[in-house]
C-alpha positions, 0 to 999 in steps of 0.5 A: 251285368251289362252285356260287353260288345266289342267295338272296332275303330279304324284310326290313323296310327300317330294319333293311336300313338299319341292319344295312348301317350296321353291317356297314359299320362292320366292314368287310363286306358283307351276302353275306359277314355271310350267308355268316359266319351260314350257316357257323356254322349249319353248323358249330355245327349250330345257330343261333349265339345263343340264340333263346327266348320270354319266359317266362310262369309258370303259376299253380302256379309262381307260387302253388305246386300247392295254391293251389286249397285253400282258395279256396272260403273267400275272401270276395268282393264279388260274392256 
């Protein structure tokens, strides 16, 4: 039999409440849900869903690599 250990996690109280309600509707408790999640991490050797940051585009991606060409010819009201 595997040795069990306790894991303490700090959560936002609203997130905890909403998660508890969702898990209850699914017939699960926190322990079962966390065990499922951790088993998926081990089995797949990755987080079992996509995690990404917002995509910010560089000036070159939007305007092209030669966007600086001719920039000195642009008239502005600051001069």
